[in-house]
VMD Tcl script that builds the backbone (N, CA, C; Angstrom):
set m [mol new atoms 210]
animate dup $m
set s [atomselect $m all]
$s set {name element resname resid chain x y z} {
  {N N MET 1 A 8.653 -18.746 10.528}
  {CA C MET 1 A 9.276 -17.983 11.541}
  {C C MET 1 A 8.788 -16.523 11.654}
  {N N GLN 2 A 8.623 -16.003 12.588}
  {CA C GLN 2 A 8.425 -14.483 12.936}
  {C C GLN 2 A 9.258 -13.798 13.809}
  {N N LEU 3 A 9.889 -12.799 13.328}
  {CA C LEU 3 A 10.926 -12.029 13.990}
  {C C LEU 3 A 10.379 -10.654 14.392}
  {N N GLN 4 A 10.559 -10.366 15.691}
  {CA C GLN 4 A 9.989 -9.207 16.156}
  {C C GLN 4 A 11.351 -8.202 16.038}
  {N N MET 5 A 11.080 -7.029 15.563}
  {CA C MET 5 A 12.133 -6.244 15.643}
  {C C MET 5 A 11.402 -4.862 16.018}
  {N N SER 6 A 12.434 -3.872 16.664}
  {CA C SER 6 A 11.682 -2.464 16.809}
  {C C SER 6 A 12.129 -1.535 15.764}
  {N N GLN 7 A 11.525 -0.293 15.625}
  {CA C GLN 7 A 11.672 0.502 14.330}
  {C C GLN 7 A 13.172 0.922 14.321}
  {N N GLN 8 A 13.857 0.933 15.178}
  {CA C GLN 8 A 15.380 1.513 15.208}
  {C C GLN 8 A 16.096 0.257 14.679}
  {N N GLU 9 A 15.816 -0.948 14.988}
  {CA C GLU 9 A 16.456 -2.060 14.290}
  {C C GLU 9 A 16.208 -2.154 12.861}
  {N N ARG 10 A 15.051 -1.942 12.502}
  {CA C ARG 10 A 14.778 -1.988 10.962}
  {C C ARG 10 A 15.233 -0.905 10.266}
  {N N GLU 11 A 15.494 0.412 10.816}
  {CA C GLU 11 A 16.163 1.477 10.282}
  {C C GLU 11 A 17.565 1.161 10.067}
  {N N ASP 12 A 18.304 0.646 11.215}
  {CA C ASP 12 A 19.646 0.427 11.200}
  {C C ASP 12 A 20.050 -0.815 10.069}
  {N N LEU 13 A 19.153 -1.724 10.008}
  {CA C LEU 13 A 19.311 -2.728 8.866}
  {C C LEU 13 A 19.302 -2.124 7.471}
  {N N ILE 14 A 18.314 -1.232 7.295}
  {CA C ILE 14 A 17.971 -0.517 6.029}
  {C C ILE 14 A 19.408 0.156 5.573}
  {N N ILE 15 A 19.809 1.032 6.561}
  {CA C ILE 15 A 21.022 1.909 6.367}
  {C C ILE 15 A 22.198 1.179 6.084}
  {N N GLY 16 A 22.224 0.186 6.887}
  {CA C GLY 16 A 23.584 -0.861 6.575}
  {C C GLY 16 A 23.556 -1.508 5.123}
  {N N LEU 17 A 22.253 -2.038 4.815}
  {CA C LEU 17 A 22.180 -2.796 3.401}
  {C C LEU 17 A 22.378 -1.654 2.346}
  {N N GLN 18 A 21.781 -0.407 2.709}
  {CA C GLN 18 A 21.861 0.502 1.496}
  {C C GLN 18 A 23.534 1.068 1.544}
  {N N MET 19 A 24.209 1.058 2.711}
  {CA C MET 19 A 25.485 1.369 2.487}
  {C C MET 19 A 26.371 0.296 1.880}
  {N N ARG 20 A 25.897 -0.725 2.015}
  {CA C ARG 20 A 26.684 -2.050 1.381}
  {C C ARG 20 A 26.579 -1.962 -0.034}
  {N N ILE 21 A 25.349 -1.747 -0.634}
  {CA C ILE 21 A 25.016 -1.723 -1.818}
  {C C ILE 21 A 25.820 -0.294 -2.557}
  {N N ALA 22 A 25.963 0.664 -1.976}
  {CA C ALA 22 A 26.623 1.831 -2.381}
  {C C ALA 22 A 28.140 1.545 -2.525}
  {N N VAL 23 A 28.724 0.726 -1.676}
  {CA C VAL 23 A 29.837 0.484 -1.324}
  {C C VAL 23 A 30.392 -0.597 -2.694}
  {N N ILE 24 A 29.440 -1.587 -3.033}
  {CA C ILE 24 A 29.737 -2.311 -4.118}
  {C C ILE 24 A 29.628 -1.546 -5.334}
  {N N GLU 25 A 28.716 -0.645 -5.723}
  {CA C GLU 25 A 28.560 0.076 -6.831}
  {C C GLU 25 A 29.732 1.076 -7.119}
  {N N THR 26 A 30.188 1.744 -5.845}
  {CA C THR 26 A 31.013 2.961 -6.348}
  {C C THR 26 A 32.364 2.921 -5.358}
  {N N GLY 27 A 32.004 2.184 -4.320}
  {CA C GLY 27 A 33.319 2.455 -3.433}
  {C C GLY 27 A 33.146 3.125 -2.201}
  {N N ASP 28 A 32.069 3.926 -2.379}
  {CA C ASP 28 A 31.730 4.983 -1.260}
  {C C ASP 28 A 30.470 4.819 -0.670}
  {N N PRO 29 A 30.499 4.684 0.630}
  {CA C PRO 29 A 29.254 4.101 1.448}
  {C C PRO 29 A 28.123 5.072 1.377}
  {N N VAL 30 A 28.169 6.167 0.749}
  {CA C VAL 30 A 26.908 6.899 0.742}
  {C C VAL 30 A 26.639 7.429 -0.849}
  {N N LEU 31 A 27.462 6.935 -1.720}
  {CA C LEU 31 A 27.041 7.256 -3.100}
  {C C LEU 31 A 26.753 6.079 -4.031}
  {N N ARG 32 A 25.398 5.967 -4.252}
  {CA C ARG 32 A 24.962 4.807 -5.216}
  {C C ARG 32 A 25.546 5.213 -6.735}
  {N N ALA 33 A 25.398 4.245 -7.598}
  {CA C ALA 33 A 25.961 4.461 -8.985}
  {C C ALA 33 A 24.882 5.572 -9.736}
  {N N ASN 34 A 23.689 5.535 -9.626}
  {CA C ASN 34 A 22.838 6.605 -10.268}
  {C C ASN 34 A 23.284 7.906 -9.647}
  {N N ASP 35 A 23.407 7.990 -8.314}
  {CA C ASP 35 A 23.913 9.263 -7.908}
  {C C ASP 35 A 25.294 9.762 -8.478}
  {N N ALA 36 A 26.081 9.002 -8.509}
  {CA C ALA 36 A 27.512 9.352 -9.039}
  {C C ALA 36 A 27.349 9.762 -10.483}
  {N N ILE 37 A 26.524 8.948 -11.441}
  {CA C ILE 37 A 26.428 9.319 -12.749}
  {C C ILE 37 A 25.717 10.700 -12.605}
  {N N ASN 38 A 24.717 10.881 -11.933}
  {CA C ASN 38 A 23.949 12.245 -12.187}
  {C C ASN 38 A 24.902 13.519 -11.459}
  {N N SER 39 A 25.775 13.000 -10.640}
  {CA C SER 39 A 26.589 14.145 -10.352}
  {C C SER 39 A 27.833 14.269 -11.045}
  {N N GLY 40 A 27.955 13.551 -12.196}
  {CA C GLY 40 A 29.137 13.706 -13.190}
  {C C GLY 40 A 30.282 12.842 -12.492}
  {N N LYS 41 A 30.206 11.969 -11.671}
  {CA C LYS 41 A 31.427 11.169 -11.291}
  {C C LYS 41 A 31.188 9.781 -11.722}
  {N N HIS 42 A 31.140 9.663 -13.127}
  {CA C HIS 42 A 30.968 8.526 -13.819}
  {C C HIS 42 A 32.200 7.396 -13.706}
  {N N LYS 43 A 33.460 8.006 -13.215}
  {CA C LYS 43 A 34.421 6.905 -13.111}
  {C C LYS 43 A 34.328 6.445 -11.765}
  {N N MET 44 A 33.615 6.649 -10.793}
  {CA C MET 44 A 33.337 5.928 -9.632}
  {C C MET 44 A 32.549 4.695 -9.738}
  {N N VAL 45 A 31.723 4.762 -10.713}
  {CA C VAL 45 A 30.849 3.495 -11.067}
  {C C VAL 45 A 31.832 2.311 -11.454}
  {N N LYS 46 A 31.476 1.177 -10.710}
  {CA C LYS 46 A 32.252 -0.037 -10.973}
  {C C LYS 46 A 31.502 -1.036 -11.934}
  {N N ALA 47 A 32.247 -1.561 -13.028}
  {CA C ALA 47 A 31.528 -2.762 -13.547}
  {C C ALA 47 A 31.514 -3.970 -12.553}
  {N N LEU 48 A 30.167 -4.312 -12.534}
  {CA C LEU 48 A 29.971 -5.312 -11.472}
  {C C LEU 48 A 29.627 -6.648 -12.387}
  {N N SER 49 A 30.164 -7.731 -11.539}
  {CA C SER 49 A 29.746 -9.184 -11.930}
  {C C SER 49 A 28.378 -9.381 -11.781}
  {N N GLN 50 A 27.997 -10.504 -12.484}
  {CA C GLN 50 A 26.606 -11.090 -12.215}
  {C C GLN 50 A 26.261 -11.325 -10.589}
  {N N GLU 51 A 27.311 -11.834 -10.049}
  {CA C GLU 51 A 26.886 -12.233 -8.683}
  {C C GLU 51 A 26.520 -10.923 -7.776}
  {N N GLN 52 A 27.435 -9.815 -7.961}
  {CA C GLN 52 A 27.352 -8.550 -7.352}
  {C C GLN 52 A 26.092 -7.895 -7.804}
  {N N ARG 53 A 25.641 -8.137 -8.994}
  {CA C ARG 53 A 24.144 -7.764 -9.442}
  {C C ARG 53 A 23.049 -8.384 -8.501}
  {N N THR 54 A 23.356 -9.652 -8.900}
  {CA C THR 54 A 22.216 -10.436 -7.918}
  {C C THR 54 A 22.241 -10.219 -6.329}
  {N N LEU 55 A 23.357 -9.866 -5.760}
  {CA C LEU 55 A 23.354 -9.465 -4.287}
  {C C LEU 55 A 22.781 -8.230 -4.212}
  {N N ILE 56 A 22.922 -7.300 -5.116}
  {CA C ILE 56 A 22.445 -6.009 -4.812}
  {C C ILE 56 A 20.835 -6.016 -5.051}
  {N N ALA 57 A 20.538 -6.952 -6.119}
  {CA C ALA 57 A 19.007 -7.232 -6.191}
  {C C ALA 57 A 18.360 -7.713 -5.038}
  {N N ARG 58 A 18.913 -8.646 -4.323}
  {CA C ARG 58 A 18.480 -9.419 -3.103}
  {C C ARG 58 A 18.431 -8.274 -1.881}
  {N N HIS 59 A 19.462 -7.423 -1.923}
  {CA C HIS 59 A 19.472 -6.501 -0.790}
  {C C HIS 59 A 18.454 -5.491 -0.974}
  {N N GLU 60 A 18.035 -5.057 -2.272}
  {CA C GLU 60 A 17.055 -3.952 -2.488}
  {C C GLU 60 A 16.032 -4.587 -2.239}
  {N N THR 61 A 15.528 -5.976 -2.413}
  {CA C THR 61 A 14.257 -6.701 -2.064}
  {C C THR 61 A 14.265 -6.589 -0.655}
  {N N LEU 62 A 15.120 -6.938 0.009}
  {CA C LEU 62 A 15.132 -6.961 1.506}
  {C C LEU 62 A 14.923 -5.462 2.025}
  {N N VAL 63 A 15.230 -4.468 1.564}
  {CA C VAL 63 A 15.242 -3.192 2.039}
  {C C VAL 63 A 13.870 -2.994 1.850}
  {N N THR 64 A 13.040 -3.222 0.785}
  {CA C THR 64 A 11.687 -3.046 0.497}
  {C C THR 64 A 10.861 -3.719 1.502}
  {N N LYS 65 A 11.299 -4.921 1.931}
  {CA C LYS 65 A 10.450 -5.804 2.689}
  {C C LYS 65 A 10.481 -4.952 4.128}
  {N N LEU 66 A 11.645 -4.365 4.579}
  {CA C LEU 66 A 11.877 -4.006 5.935}
  {C C LEU 66 A 11.092 -2.551 5.912}
  {N N LEU 67 A 11.061 -1.948 4.745}
  {CA C LEU 67 A 10.415 -0.681 4.783}
  {C C LEU 67 A 8.791 -0.900 4.740}
  {N N GLN 68 A 8.355 -2.105 4.455}
  {CA C GLN 68 A 6.876 -2.251 4.416}
  {C C GLN 68 A 6.389 -2.866 5.805}
  {N N CYS 69 A 7.469 -2.984 6.644}
  {CA C CYS 69 A 7.050 -3.481 7.753}
  {C C CYS 69 A 6.985 -2.255 9.039}
  {N N ARG 70 A 7.235 -1.086 8.420}
  {CA C ARG 70 A 7.031 -0.030 9.500}
  {C C ARG 70 A 5.733 0.323 10.027}
}
mol reanalyze $m
mol bondsrecalc $m
mol representation Tube
mol addrep $m
């Protein structure tokens, strides 16, 4: 199956996936775990279940695929 998508649609999906990852990691839609740690906000980083880590890995893979389609 081939899906036709505009550049804007790909960017919207990428932003949405990245925000979802950030919410899972820290509860904040714009702050990833690494960013929280680097800015001294360690307490924001959540302990993740295996299912959450797997979901994040799948989302990151999808983001990479979407970025390669540009």
